[in-house]
C-alpha positions in Angstrom: 0.0 0.0 0.0 1.4 3.4 -0.9 0.3 7.0 -1.6 1.3 8.6 -4.8 0.7 12.1 -6.2 -0.8 11.7 -9.6 -1.7 14.2 -12.3 -5.4 14.6 -12.7 -6.7 16.5 -15.7 -10.2 17.0 -14.2 -10.3 19.8 -11.8 -13.8 19.1 -10.5 -14.0 18.0 -6.9 -14.4 14.3 -6.2 -17.6 13.3 -4.3 -15.6 13.4 -1.0 -14.0 16.7 -1.7 -17.3 18.3 -2.7 -19.1 16.9 0.3 -16.3 18.1 2.6 -16.3 21.6 1.1 -20.1 21.8 1.5 -20.2 20.5 5.1 -17.3 22.7 6.2 -18.8 25.9 4.7 -22.1 25.0 6.3 -20.5 24.4 9.6 -18.5 27.6 9.4 -21.8 29.5 9.0 -23.8 27.4 11.6 -21.3 27.1 14.4 -21.1 30.7 15.6 -24.8 30.8 16.1 -25.0 27.3 17.7 -22.2 28.1 20.1 -24.0 31.2 21.4 -27.3 29.3 21.7 -29.0 31.6 19.1 -29.9 28.9 16.6 -31.7 25.6 16.7 -32.1 23.6 13.6 -35.7 23.0 12.5 -35.1 19.2 12.2 -33.7 17.2 15.1 -31.1 14.6 15.4 -31.7 10.9 14.6 -32.0 10.4 18.3 -35.2 12.4 18.2 -36.7 10.3 15.4 -35.4 6.9 16.3 -35.0 7.1 20.0 -31.5 5.6 19.6 -28.1 7.3 19.4 -26.6 7.3 15.9 -22.9 6.5 15.4 -22.0 10.2 15.2 -24.3 11.4 18.0 -22.5 14.1 20.0 -20.5 15.0 16.9 -21.6 18.7 16.9 -20.8 18.9 20.6 -17.4 17.2 20.0 -16.5 19.7 17.3 -17.9 22.6 19.4 -15.8 21.5 22.4 -12.7 21.3 20.1 -13.3 24.8 18.8 -13.5 26.0 22.4 -10.3 24.3 23.3 -11.8 21.5 25.4 -10.0 18.6 23.8 -10.7 16.0 26.5 -14.4 16.8 26.4 -14.4 16.7 22.6 -13.0 13.1 22.7 -15.6 12.1 25.4 -18.5 13.3 23.3 -17.5 11.4 20.2 -14.0 10.4 19.1 -15.0 9.3 15.6 -16.6 12.8 14.9 -13.1 14.3 15.4 -11.6 11.8 12.9 -14.4 12.6 10.5 -13.7 16.3 10.9 -10.0 15.7 10.1 -10.9 13.6 7.0 -13.2 16.5 5.8 -10.6 19.1 6.4 -8.1 16.9 4.5 -10.6 16.5 1.6 -11.3 20.2 1.3 -7.7 21.2 1.7 -6.4 18.7 -0.8 -8.9 20.0 -3.3 -8.1 23.6 -2.7 -4.3 23.3 -2.4 -3.4 20.3 -4.7 -6.1 19.8 -7.3 -7.1 23.3 -8.2 -3.7 25.0 -8.4 -1.5 22.0 -9.3 -3.9 19.6 -11.0 -2.6 16.7 -8.9 -4.4 14.3 -6.5 -3.1 12.1 -3.8 -4.0 8.5 -4.7 -3.8 5.3 -2.6 -2.5 2.4 -4.5 -3.4 -1.0 -2.9 -4.2 -4.5 -3.8 -7.7 -5.9 -3.4 -6.7 -7.7 -0.2 -5.2 -4.6 1.3 -8.4 -2.6 0.4 -10.5 -5.3 2.1 -8.4 -5.1 5.2 -8.5 -1.3 5.2 -12.3 -1.3 4.9 -12.6 -4.0 7.6 -10.6 -1.7 10.0 -12.8 1.3 9.1 -16.1 -0.7 9.7 -14.8 -2.2 13.0 -13.8 1.3 14.2 -17.1 2.7 13.2 -19.0 0.0 15.0 -16.7 0.3 18.1 -17.4 4.1 18.1 -21.2 3.4 17.9 -20.9 1.0 20.9 -18.9 3.7 22.8 -21.6 6.3 22.0 -24.4 4.0 23.2 -22.7 2.8 26.4 -21.0 6.1 27.5 -24.3 8.0 27.4 -22.4 11.2 26.4 -25.1 11.8 23.7 -27.4 12.8 26.6 -24.9 15.3 28.2 -25.6 18.8 27.0 -22.7 21.1 26.1 -22.1 24.2 28.1 -22.1 27.1 25.6 -19.8 30.1 25.8 
């Protein structure tokens, strides 16, 4: 398995890059209002609809805690949310700083077996995080705003 920087003639964002840009711009607009308690989304979380915590429950509070410098609390709310944030920042930054100006993309070269192993690790980590969210009960702990 190795990472290579390859020339890419298309300069349109990949689905992950586009999703990352959209979510990060939306979060940049939403978070200042959410942190001050001035904005509540009209739709609720999956917890409201299903009565069960989703794998990323507490993600908004985790990122909010990170923004406020409360790193330990951010990890307690939802560690996977912080990894997802890092992946989205990477997706947006790689598009803005590699693809657009240089026309290059970082590519992972791996065999089918290596990709299966990688996806297995990702799925196990996702399920472990969901178990953590369910059993820690942090999704019920409100965040103290500024």
